[in-house]
N, C-alpha and C positions, 0 to 999 in steps of 0.2 A: 751441341745438341745433347751430348751425354751429360754435361754438367747441369743443364736445365732439367733433364730427366731425374738425375740424382737429387737435385733441389726439390723437385715436385714430390718425389717419393718421401723425402725427409719431412716435408710439410704435411703430407697425408699421414705418415706414421705419427708425427707429433700430434696432429689433430685427433687421431684415434686413441692415442695414449691419454690425452686430456679428457676425451669423452669417457674413456674407461675409468679413469680416476674419479671423475665427477659422478659417474654412476655408482661407484663404490661408496663415495661419500654420501650420496643420496640414500642408499640403502642403510648405511650405518646411522645416518641422521634420523631415519624413521624410527630407530629403536631408542633414541635418546629420551631422557625425561622431559617433561613439559617445561622445565626450567629454561630450555633454549628453543622452545617452539615459537612459532609466529604469534600464537595467542598470548603467551606469557611475556613475550618481549617484542614490543611494537617496532623498535628501531635498534639496531639494523635488522633486516630480514635475513635469518639464517636458513629458513626453509619454509615451504608453503605446504599446508596439509592438503593432500590430494590423493585420490585413488588412482590417478593416471601415472604411468611410468614415464616421467619426463625429467630432463636435466637441463639446466640453463648453461649455455655456452656464452662467455663474455670475453671481450677484448678491451684493453685500454689503448687508445691511440694518442700518444703523446710525443713520440720521437720518430721521425722519418716516415717514409711511405713505401719503401722498397718491397715490403711483403704483402701489401694490401691486395694486389691483383691475385697472387697465389692463394691467399686466404679465401678470398671471395670465390675463386674457381673451385677450391676444395669443398667449401660449404655448399656450393651449387651442385657439385658432382654427387654429393651424398644427401641432397635435399634437406639441408640443415639451416635453420635460421638462428641467428645469434644477436646479442646486444653488443654494440660497439659504444663504449664510453669515451667520448671525444673531449680532448682538451681544447678549449676555445682558441687558444693561440695556434694550435695544430690545424684547426679548421681554416684559419686565415691563410695558412701556408699551403694547404692541400685541398682546395675547393673541389677539384675534380674527383678526388678520392671520396670526399664526403658525399658527393652526388652519386657516385657508383654504389656506395654502401646503401644509401637510401633507395636508389632505383632497384637494387637487388632485393628489396623487401625486408632488410634487417632493421631492427630497432636501434635507434640512436639515443644514447643516454648522455648526460652532462657529467663531465669529470672536472669541472671548474674551468675558468679561463686561464689562470696562471699557474696552477699546480702548487700554490703556496700551502704551507703547513696550516691547515684550517684551525686546529686546536689552539694555535697561537694568535689567531686573528680575532678582531672584535666582530660583533654581529653585523654591523653595517657594511664592513668590508667583505665579509663572507657573502652577504646578500648581493652586493654589487658584482662580485666575481662570478657568482652563479648566474645572475641575470645577463651579464655580458656574454657568457658562453651560450646561454639560451638564444640570445639575439643573433650571434654569429651562425648558429645552426639554422635558425628560422630564416635568416637572409638567404641561405643556400637552398634549403629544402622546402621552405614554406611552413614548416612545423617546428614547434618547440619540444625539446625533450620533456618527458614526464618522469624519468628516472634520474637519480643523482647518485654518483659514487664519489665520496669525499676523498681528496688526496691527503696524504699525511707522510711525514718523514719516518713514521714508526711502523 
């Protein structure tokens, strides 16, 4: 029981550190020049011009599932919603976890099906990889992701 308590405390502290760092980045980003703003650079999105004090919390799900329940519990405890970028092959292995993420009201994004280095792939193979991940998520949740985070070896 003590080990579980220590693990949960570690997860909570880690989540709070991530949120604190993200808030710091958000406030620093708001002072950067237009060269890196969303208007000047369409893709990728580095920040969104808003008057609201918000931060985006994201996770990549590509290996294992042992931390999903504790992450979801911590997010729920603090009433935080996050975006989980799922690897399609991960969704095949962890269908229950995908459903838990979706049922908890978190956004699900596409992190490709195979996690191949996309800059080295041709257009057709990239498109097929993205579509295959969308299909695996849709088969579980009934909805396709609208966000995409490209994998890369760099």
